[in-house]
C-alpha positions in Angstrom: -1.7 -44.3 -17.3 -4.0 -45.4 -20.1 -3.1 -43.2 -23.1 -3.7 -42.9 -26.8 -1.2 -45.6 -27.7 -2.9 -48.0 -25.2 -6.3 -47.2 -26.7 -5.0 -48.2 -30.1 -3.6 -51.4 -28.6 -6.5 -52.5 -26.3 -9.4 -50.6 -28.0 -12.1 -49.1 -25.9 -11.9 -51.6 -23.0 -9.4 -50.4 -20.3 -7.4 -53.2 -18.6 -7.4 -53.4 -14.8 -3.6 -52.7 -14.6 -4.2 -49.0 -15.4 -5.1 -46.6 -12.6 -5.8 -43.5 -14.7 -6.8 -42.3 -18.1 -4.3 -39.8 -19.7 -5.1 -36.4 -21.1 -7.0 -36.4 -24.5 -7.0 -40.2 -24.5 -10.4 -40.4 -26.2 -10.6 -36.8 -27.5 -12.3 -36.6 -30.8 -13.5 -40.2 -30.9 -16.7 -39.4 -32.8 -17.9 -43.0 -33.0 -17.7 -43.6 -29.2 -21.3 -43.9 -27.9 -20.8 -45.3 -24.5 -18.0 -46.4 -22.2 -17.6 -48.2 -18.9 -14.8 -46.9 -16.8 -13.4 -49.8 -14.6 -13.2 -49.4 -10.8 -9.4 -49.4 -10.9 -9.4 -45.9 -12.5 -8.6 -43.1 -10.0 -8.2 -40.1 -12.3 -9.5 -38.9 -15.7 -7.2 -36.5 -17.5 -7.7 -33.1 -19.2 -9.9 -33.2 -22.4 -10.0 -37.0 -22.0 -13.4 -37.3 -23.7 -13.7 -33.9 -25.3 -15.5 -33.7 -28.6 -16.8 -37.3 -28.4 -19.8 -36.1 -30.3 -21.6 -39.5 -30.3 -21.2 -40.2 -26.6 -24.6 -40.5 -24.9 -23.8 -42.2 -21.5 -20.9 -42.8 -19.3 -20.5 -44.4 -15.9 -17.9 -43.0 -13.5 -17.0 -45.3 -10.7 -16.5 -44.1 -7.1 -12.8 -45.0 -7.4 -12.3 -41.8 -9.5 -11.3 -38.8 -7.3 -10.2 -36.4 -10.1 -11.8 -35.3 -13.3 -9.6 -33.1 -15.5 -10.3 -29.8 -17.2 -12.6 -29.9 -20.2 -12.9 -33.6 -19.7 -16.3 -33.9 -21.4 -16.4 -30.6 -23.2 -18.3 -30.6 -26.5 -19.8 -34.1 -26.0 -22.9 -32.8 -27.8 -25.1 -35.9 -27.4 -24.3 -36.5 -23.7 -27.7 -36.2 -21.9 -27.0 -37.1 -18.3 -24.2 -38.0 -16.0 -23.8 -39.0 -12.4 -20.8 -37.6 -10.5 -19.5 -40.0 -7.8 -19.1 -38.9 -4.2 -15.4 -39.4 -4.5 -15.1 -36.1 -6.6 -14.2 -32.9 -4.8 -13.7 -30.6 -7.7 -15.3 -30.1 -11.2 -12.5 -28.6 -13.3 -12.4 -25.8 -15.9 -14.8 -26.4 -18.7 -15.5 -29.9 -17.6 -19.0 -30.1 -19.3 -18.7 -27.0 -21.4 -20.8 -27.1 -24.6 -22.5 -30.4 -23.7 -25.5 -29.0 -25.6 -27.8 -32.1 -24.9 -27.1 -32.4 -21.2 -30.4 -32.0 -19.3 -29.6 -33.3 -15.8 -26.6 -33.8 -13.7 -26.3 -34.8 -10.0 -23.5 -33.1 -8.1 -22.6 -34.9 -4.9 -22.1 -33.1 -1.5 -18.4 -34.0 -1.8 -17.8 -31.3 -4.4 -16.5 -28.1 -2.9 -15.5 -26.2 -6.1 -17.1 -25.7 -9.5 -14.4 -24.1 -11.7 -14.7 -21.7 -14.6 -16.9 -22.5 -17.6 -17.8 -25.9 -16.1 -21.3 -25.9 -17.6 -20.8 -23.2 -20.2 -23.3 -23.4 -23.1 -25.1 -26.5 -21.7 -28.1 -25.2 -23.6 -30.5 -28.1 -22.6 -29.8 -27.9 -18.9 -33.1 -27.0 -17.2 -32.3 -27.5 -13.5 -29.2 -28.1 -11.4 -28.8 -28.5 -7.7 -25.7 -27.0 -6.2 -24.9 -28.8 -3.0 -24.2 -27.0 0.3 -20.6 -28.2 0.2 -19.7 -25.8 -2.7 -17.9 -22.7 -1.5 -17.2 -21.0 -4.9 -18.8 -21.0 -8.3 -16.3 -20.1 -11.0 -16.4 -17.5 -13.8 -18.9 -18.2 -16.6 -19.8 -21.4 -14.9 -23.4 -21.5 -16.3 -22.9 -19.0 -19.1 -25.4 -19.4 -21.9 -27.4 -22.2 -20.3 -30.3 -20.9 -22.3 -33.2 -22.9 -20.8 -32.1 -22.9 -17.1 -35.1 -21.5 -15.3 -34.2 -21.4 -11.7 -31.2 -21.9 -9.4 -30.5 -21.8 -5.6 -27.2 -20.6 -4.3 -26.4 -22.5 -1.1 -25.3 -20.9 2.2 -21.8 -22.3 1.7 -21.0 -20.1 -1.3 -19.3 -16.7 -0.6 -18.6 -15.6 -4.2 -20.4 -16.0 -7.5 -17.9 -15.6 -10.3 -17.8 -13.2 -13.3 -20.4 -13.9 -16.0 -21.5 -16.9 -14.0 -25.1 -16.9 -15.3 -24.5 -14.6 -18.2 -27.0 -15.0 -21.1 -29.2 -17.5 -19.1 -32.1 -16.1 -21.1 -34.8 -18.3 -19.4 -33.6 -17.8 -15.8 -36.6 -16.4 -13.9 -35.9 -17.2 -10.3 -32.7 -17.2 -8.4 -32.2 -17.4 -4.6 -29.0 -16.0 -3.3 -28.1 -17.1 0.2 -27.0 -14.7 3.0 -23.5 -16.0 2.8 -22.7 -14.4 -0.6 -20.2 -11.5 -0.2 -19.4 -10.9 -3.9 -21.3 -11.1 -7.1 -18.9 -11.0 -10.0 -18.6 -8.9 -13.2 -21.5 -9.5 -15.7 -22.8 -12.2 -13.4 -26.5 -11.9 -14.7 -25.7 -10.1 -17.9 -28.5 -10.6 -20.5 -30.7 -12.7 -18.2 -33.6 -11.4 -20.2 -36.3 -13.3 -18.2 -35.2 -12.3 -14.7 -37.9 -10.1 -13.2 -36.8 -9.7 -9.6 -33.9 -10.6 -7.4 -33.1 -10.1 -3.8 -29.5 -9.4 -2.9 -28.7 -10.4 0.7 -27.3 -8.0 3.3 -24.1 -10.0 3.3 -23.2 -8.8 -0.2 -20.6 -6.0 -0.3 -19.6 -6.0 -3.9 -21.7 -6.1 -7.1 -19.5 -6.3 -10.2 -19.6 -4.1 -13.3 -22.3 -5.0 -15.9 -23.8 -7.3 -13.3 -27.4 -6.9 -14.5 -26.6 -5.4 -17.9 -29.4 -6.3 -20.4 -31.8 -7.8 -17.9 -34.7 -6.4 -20.0 -37.6 -7.7 -17.8 -36.0 -6.8 -14.4 -38.6 -4.7 -12.7 -37.3 -4.3 -9.2 -34.3 -5.0 -7.1 -33.3 -4.3 -3.5 -29.8 -3.2 -3.0 -28.5 -3.7 0.6 -26.7 -1.1 2.6 -23.6 -3.3 2.6 -22.9 -2.3 -1.0 -20.8 0.8 -1.5 -20.6 1.2 -5.2 -22.8 0.5 -8.3 -20.2 -0.2 -11.0 -20.0 0.5 -14.7 -23.0 -0.7 -16.6 -24.5 -2.3 -13.5 -28.1 -1.9 -14.6 -27.5 -0.8 -18.2 -30.4 -1.7 -20.6 -32.7 -2.9 -17.8 -35.6 -1.5 -19.9 -38.4 -2.6 -17.5 -36.8 -1.2 -14.4 -39.2 1.6 -13.3 -37.9 2.4 -9.9 -34.9 1.6 -7.7 -33.9 2.6 -4.2 -30.2 3.5 -3.9 -29.1 3.1 -0.3 -27.1 5.8 1.6 -24.1 3.4 1.6 -23.5 4.0 -2.2 -20.8 6.6 -2.9 -20.5 6.2 -6.7 -22.6 5.4 -9.7 -20.3 4.1 -12.4 -20.2 4.7 -16.2 -23.3 3.6 -18.0 -24.8 2.5 -14.7 -28.5 3.1 -15.7 -27.9 3.6 -19.4 -31.1 3.0 -21.4 -33.3 2.2 -18.4 -36.1 3.4 -20.6 -38.9 2.8 -17.9 -37.1 4.6 -15.1 -39.2 7.7 -14.3 -37.6 9.0 -11.2 -34.6 8.2 -9.0 -33.5 9.5 -5.7 -29.7 9.9 -5.5 -28.7 9.9 -1.8 -26.4 12.4 -0.3 -23.7 9.8 0.0 -23.1 9.7 -3.8 -20.1 11.8 -4.8 -19.7 10.8 -8.5 -22.0 10.2 -11.4 -20.1 8.4 -14.2 -20.1 8.9 -18.0 -23.4 8.1 -19.7 -24.8 7.2 -16.2 -28.4 8.0 -17.1 -28.1 8.3 -20.9 -31.1 7.0 -22.8 -33.4 7.1 -19.8 -36.2 8.3 -22.0 -38.9 8.5 -19.3 -36.8 10.1 -16.6 -38.6 13.4 -15.8 -36.9 15.0 -12.8 -33.7 14.5 -10.9 -32.0 16.2 -8.0 -28.3 16.1 -7.6 -27.2 17.0 -4.1 -24.2 18.8 -2.7 -22.3 15.6 -2.1 -21.8 15.1 -5.9 -18.4 16.5 -6.9 -18.3 15.2 -10.5 -20.8 14.6 -13.3 -19.5 12.5 -16.1 -19.7 13.2 -19.9 -23.1 12.5 -21.6 -24.5 11.7 -18.1 -28.1 12.6 -19.2 -27.7 12.2 -23.0 -31.0 11.3 -24.6 -33.2 11.8 -21.6 -36.0 13.0 -23.8 -38.6 13.4 -21.0 -36.3 15.2 -18.5 -38.0 18.5 -17.7 -36.1 19.7 -14.6 -32.8 19.0 -13.1 -31.4 20.7 -10.0 -27.7 20.6 -9.4 -27.2 21.8 -5.9 -23.4 22.0 -5.6 -20.9 20.3 -7.9 -17.2 21.1 -8.3 -16.6 19.5 -11.7 -18.7 18.9 -14.8 -17.1 16.8 -17.5 -15.4 18.4 -20.5 -17.8 16.5 -22.7 -21.5 17.1 -23.1 -23.7 16.0 -20.1 -27.0 16.9 -21.9 -27.9 16.5 -25.5 -31.1 16.0 -27.5 -33.5 16.1 -24.6 -36.3 18.1 -26.2 -38.4 19.0 -23.1 -35.7 20.0 -20.7 -36.6 23.6 -19.9 -34.8 24.6 -16.8 -31.4 24.0 -15.3 -29.8 25.5 -12.3 -26.0 25.5 -12.1 -24.4 25.0 -8.7 -23.0 27.9 -6.8 -19.4 26.7 -6.3 -18.8 25.9 -10.0 -16.1 28.3 -11.3 -16.2 27.7 -15.0 -18.8 26.5 -17.4 -16.8 24.8 -20.1 -17.2 23.8 -23.8 -20.4 22.3 -25.1 -21.5 20.5 -21.9 -24.9 22.2 -21.6 -26.0 22.3 -25.2 -29.8 22.1 -25.0 -32.1 22.8 -27.9 -35.1 23.6 -25.7 -33.8 25.1 -22.5 -35.5 28.5 -22.0 -34.2 29.3 -18.6 -30.7 29.1 -17.2 -29.6 30.5 -13.8 -25.9 31.3 -13.6 -24.6 31.7 -10.1 -22.5 34.7 -9.2 -19.4 32.5 -8.7 -19.0 31.8 -12.4 -16.0 33.7 -13.8 -16.0 32.5 -17.4 -18.6 31.2 -19.9 -16.4 28.9 -22.0 -16.3 27.9 -25.6 -19.7 26.7 -26.9 -21.3 27.1 -23.5 -24.9 27.8 -24.7 -24.4 26.9 -28.3 -27.6 25.8 -30.0 -29.8 26.6 -27.0 -32.5 27.4 -29.5 -35.3 28.2 -27.0 -33.2 30.4 -24.8 -34.9 33.8 -24.9 -33.0 35.8 -22.4 -30.2 35.3 -19.8 -28.7 37.2 -17.0 -24.9 37.2 -16.9 -23.6 37.9 -13.4 -21.0 40.5 -12.8 -18.5 37.8 -11.8 -18.1 36.8 -15.5 -15.1 38.4 -17.2 -15.1 36.5 -20.5 -17.5 35.1 -23.0 -15.8 32.3 -24.9 -15.9 31.3 -28.6 -19.3 30.1 -29.9 -20.7 31.0 -26.4 -24.3 31.8 -27.6 -24.0 30.7 -31.2 -27.3 29.7 -32.8 -29.4 30.8 -29.8 -32.2 31.4 -32.3 -34.7 32.7 -29.7 -32.4 35.1 -27.9 -33.9 38.6 -28.3 -31.8 40.6 -25.9 -28.9 40.2 -23.6 -27.2 42.4 -21.1 -23.4 42.1 -20.9 -22.1 43.3 -17.5 -19.2 45.7 -17.1 -17.0 42.9 -15.8 -16.7 41.3 -19.3 -13.6 42.3 -21.2 -13.7 39.9 -24.1 -16.3 38.6 -26.6 -15.0 35.4 -28.2 -15.1 34.3 -31.9 -18.7 33.6 -33.1 -19.9 34.5 -29.6 -23.4 35.6 -30.8 -23.2 34.1 -34.3 -26.6 33.3 -35.9 -28.6 34.7 -33.0 -31.3 35.5 -35.6 -33.8 37.2 -33.3 -31.3 39.4 -31.5 -32.4 43.0 -32.2 -30.0 45.0 -29.9 -27.1 44.5 -27.6 -25.3 46.9 -25.3 -21.6 46.2 -25.1 -20.0 47.8 -22.0 -16.9 50.0 -22.2 -15.0 47.3 -20.4 -14.9 45.2 -23.6 -11.6 45.5 -25.4 -11.9 42.6 -27.8 -14.6 41.6 -30.2 -13.8 38.3 -31.9 -14.1 37.1 -35.4 -17.6 36.4 -36.6 -18.9 37.6 -33.3 -22.3 38.8 -34.6 -22.2 36.9 -37.9 -25.7 36.2 -39.2 -27.6 38.3 -36.6 -30.1 39.2 -39.2 -32.4 41.3 -37.0 -29.7 43.3 -35.2 -30.5 47.0 -36.0 -28.2 48.9 -33.7 -25.0 48.2 -31.8 -22.5 50.3 -29.9 -18.8 49.5 -30.1 -17.0 50.6 -26.9 -14.0 52.9 -27.0 -11.5 50.3 -25.8 -11.9 48.2 -28.9 -9.0 48.6 -31.3 -9.9 45.9 -33.9 -13.1 44.7 -35.5 -12.4 41.0 -36.3 -13.0 39.2 -39.6 -16.7 38.8 -40.4 -17.6 40.5 -37.2 -21.0 41.8 -38.5 -21.1 39.8 -41.6 -24.8 39.1 -42.6 -26.3 41.6 -40.2 -28.8 42.5 -42.8 -31.0 44.8 -40.6 -28.1 46.9 -39.4 -28.7 50.5 -40.6 -25.9 52.4 -38.9 -22.9 51.9 -36.7 -20.5 54.1 -34.9 -16.9 53.0 -35.0 -14.9 54.6 -32.1 -11.6 56.4 -32.6 -9.8 53.5 -30.8 -10.2 51.2 -33.8 -7.2 51.0 -36.1 -8.1 47.9 -38.2 -11.4 46.6 -39.7 -11.1 42.9 -40.6 -12.0 41.0 -43.8 -15.8 40.6 -44.5 -16.5 42.7 -41.4 -19.7 44.3 -42.7 -20.2 42.0 -45.7 -23.9 41.7 -46.7 -25.1 44.4 -44.2 -27.8 45.1 -46.8 -29.5 47.9 -44.8 -26.4 49.8 -43.9 -26.8 53.3 -45.4 -24.0 55.3 -44.0 -20.8 54.8 -42.0 -18.1 57.0 -40.7 -14.5 55.6 -40.6 -12.6 57.4 -37.8 -9.1 58.8 -38.5 -7.6 56.1 -36.3 -8.3 53.4 -38.9 -5.4 52.6 -41.2 -6.5 49.3 -42.7 -9.8 48.0 -44.0 -9.9 44.3 -44.9 -10.9 42.6 -48.1 -14.6 42.2 -48.9 -15.3 44.4 -45.9 -18.4 46.1 -47.3 -19.2 43.4 -49.9 -22.9 43.5 -51.0 -23.8 46.4 -48.8 -26.4 47.3 -51.4 -27.8 50.4 -49.4 -24.5 52.0 -48.6 -24.5 55.3 -50.4 -22.4 57.4 -48.1 -19.1 56.7 -46.3 -16.9 59.1 -44.4 -13.4 58.0 -44.7 -10.2 59.7 -43.7 -6.9 59.9 -45.7 -5.3 58.1 -42.7 -6.5 54.8 -44.4 -3.4 53.4 -46.2 -4.8 50.0 -47.2 -8.1 48.8 -48.5 -8.4 45.1 -49.2 -9.5 43.3 -52.4 -13.2 43.6 -53.4 -13.8 45.7 -50.3 -16.9 47.5 -51.9 -17.9 44.8 -54.3 -21.6 44.9 -54.8 -22.1 48.4 -53.4 -23.9 51.3 -55.1 -22.0 53.3 -57.7 -22.5 56.4 -55.6 -19.4 55.5 -53.6 -17.2 56.2 -56.6 -17.9 59.9 -55.9 -16.0 59.7 -52.6 -12.7 61.4 -53.2 -10.7 59.3 -50.8 -12.0 56.0 -52.2 -11.3 57.2 -55.8 -7.7 57.8 -54.9 -7.2 54.6 -52.8 -9.7 52.0 -54.0 -11.0 53.2 -57.4 -7.7 54.4 -58.7 -7.8 51.8 -61.5 -11.3 52.9 -62.3 -12.7 49.4 -61.5 -16.4 49.1 -62.0 -18.7 48.1 -59.2 -21.4 45.7 -60.2 
């Protein structure tokens, strides 16, 4: 085997007594411009001529039956090469990064082209893959930037992962009917590819297969395919329509993410799952119908669908714990499926939804359920609902009225906080708990009834209800929390029942119109600064003088 020591002894001319060239024998010989391999050589080792950056031509005799991995990798001036018919395999990275290689003839003797074989051959315009080849390896033609067309022969059954990734000039590709599998990221970032026909023989399309094909306008998916994987058509910004066959059961995560030209899509009844971010960023998508077959909708599924006006979810068992909608300014109507049991935290946050139909099967509206639905004017809560979670309607700035059914027993913390147009609300007698900050900042709330089952008014419960003029506290209440009526600037009079034994700190802070309060001697504790900012008339109240003003503190 002719090795590095022999090269130093004999120079660049290989004697006839050798039958092979060893691994890395000429690797890094930057001054080597051409070499004749004698007919006695049968094999060329791994990385044999790698990084011969001045090598322009090489003749490989028919005696050679084996070319090693990365044999000619990074021969940056090598423009052409003829592979003899004695070769059956082109090894891993064999011509990788041969950036000047424009043409190569692959004989019909070759049956396998291994991984990264022509990776980053940035001057390679055309290549003919013979009908003898049965498999094209991963990243085989990755970053062949000026490759414009290629034909996959009928002998090939699998196209490897990333095989044509970042072939940014690839416009035409013909895939034969023998191909069963197209690998992960196979055509990723093929930004000039406008159309492609996938044969009916294909049963698997890998994740991110067409990710970033920005000029892809149409594609036919055969019924032999059962799944569109993660990121399959992500960032195909020119794709305006696609037909999903009834064989598809799942649309993976990011499947159509940022397909900004996609206006409508029909999801067949065969689909059972929509992945996370599946349609996020589809800015022209206007309508979508999700059929009864879908059992799961992933998080942020429709995030950023700024043209989406209507979505119909017929029947779904699970909606992700994350948001499925967000920042879609024209979405105005959503119908929730009938078999959904719980609407859970911050999944349907929609700034411009003005209608929401809740089916009678819903038992709980969870935390943040309608938070920041700024255009929601009214909503009907079915009698099946027993609990309104924390922040449930927080910042529903257009909500003017709401009817709470008698089935509800609990109003969560900040449940109606900052509902600035809410003028009145009827709380049924079934409610036994009103959470902290429940009506905080409801600046137009004039009247409210507190049911007789409530025994505590939470901290900041009515804080900032500046239009509230009066309130009846039932005899069931034993404690009024901190800041409970703080800044209720229109509150004129209030009666504290004999059941109340504790009033929290800052409770009536800045109640500037409060001139009269009926309070029983049952109160044993009044918190700090409870009446700070209230009129001096309150100092005339005998109970307050004994409990609160006993140190003759001055109210500002």
